[in-house]
N, C-alpha and C positions, 0 to 999 in steps of 0.2 A: 436109579429109577428114571424111567423116561416120562416125558410130559405128553399129553395128548397132541396129536397132529391135526391141525386145523387145515382141511383141504380147501373148503370154500365156505360161504356163509351157511350153507345148509348141512355140510358134512364135517364131522370131526372124528377121527380115528382114536378110539380109547387107548390110553397108555398100556393097558394090560395086554393088547395085542402087538405092541412094539417091544422089541428087545435088542439090545446092541452090545457089542463087545469090541474091545480095542486090541489090536495085534501090532506087531512090528511091521512097519511099512518097508517096501522095497524101493530102490532108486537112490537118488542123491541125498545127502544129509550128513556125511562125515561120520564121526563117532556117534552122533546123535541117533542115527538110524539103527544102530545096534543096542541102544539103551532105552529108548523111549517108544512106547507102544501108541503111535499116533494114528495108524490106519484104523478106520471104523467100519464095522460090519453091522449094518442095521437089518434086522429081520422083522417082517411084518406077516402076521397070520390073517390074511384077507379073507380066507374062507370062513372064519369064525366071526366076521363083521356082519351083524344082522342088518345094518342100514344100507349096505351095498347090495343092489339088486343082482340077480343071477346073470343078466346080460352084461353088466359091467364087470362082474367077476370073470366071466368067460373072456371078455376082451382084455382084461388085465392079465389073465393067464396066457393069452395068446401073445401080448405085448412083451411079457417078461418070461418067455418059454425057457430061455438059457439061464435065468437067474433064480429058478426055484430050487429049494434045497430038497432033501430026501423026505421031509415032513410036509412038503407042499407050501412052505412059507416063502415069501418073496425076500430075496437077499439083495440089499443095496450096499455097494462098497464105496468108500471115499478115502483117497489118500492124497488129496490135492495139495494140502499144506502140511507143515510140520507141527500144526497145533491140533490136538485131539478134539477140542470143543468145535473148532471151525470145521473140521471134517465131519463131526456129527451133524452140525447145522447143514452142511452141503448134502450129506446123505439124506437127511430129512427132506430137503427141498427137491432132491432128485426123485424121492418117493412120492411126494406131493405132485410133482409134474407128471409122473407116470399114472397116478390115480386120475388126474384131471383128464389125461388123454384117454383113459379107459371109460370115462364118464360120457364122452362124446359119442353119441349114437350116430352111426354112419348113415347117410341118406340112402334110401332104397333105390336101386337102379331099376328103372322101368325099361324092359327090353323093347327095342324098336326095330323096324325092318328097314333095310336099305331102300332108298327111293329109286324109281325107274331110271332117273337121270344118272344116279351114282352107279348103278348096274351097267348102264351103257358106257359110261366113262371108263369103268374097270375093264369091260370087255374090249373097248377100243384101245386102251393102253396095252392090253395083252396081245392084241393083234398087231399093233405097231412093234412091240418088242419082238414078237415071233418073226415078223418080216425082217427086221433089223438083223437078227441072228441068222436067218436064212441067207440074207445077202452076204454076210460075213463068211459063211461056209462056201459061198460060191454057187449055191443052188437056186438062187432067187432070180426072177426076171428083173432086169434093170430098167 
């Protein structure tokens, strides 16, 4: 059974939405790798979390687009160590960091127009580049 995941002071993900399983890890570990299931797969059903607003859910979905399983749950994997409990703690921390990133509301970009001086600089640069290339072709006046 999982424990609730404390994201910040205001948000705690209930344990009912978290599930994890241990599988055999790949990579180094000698005989240990074939015997011990130390890799942890943590699944989080964030769509069923009522405290998370729709904007944050959409941002979380976008951040984790490659980590969603067939049911739409977020899958976080950890095989950092050879210890199952430490991998579970690492996966929970990865999930917490991902949720915190999704909670950040991006600043709205206010569209601006280029200034008259920046337009003049751009056109001046274009004219200079054009003249330079014309001279290279041998068609320009020296």
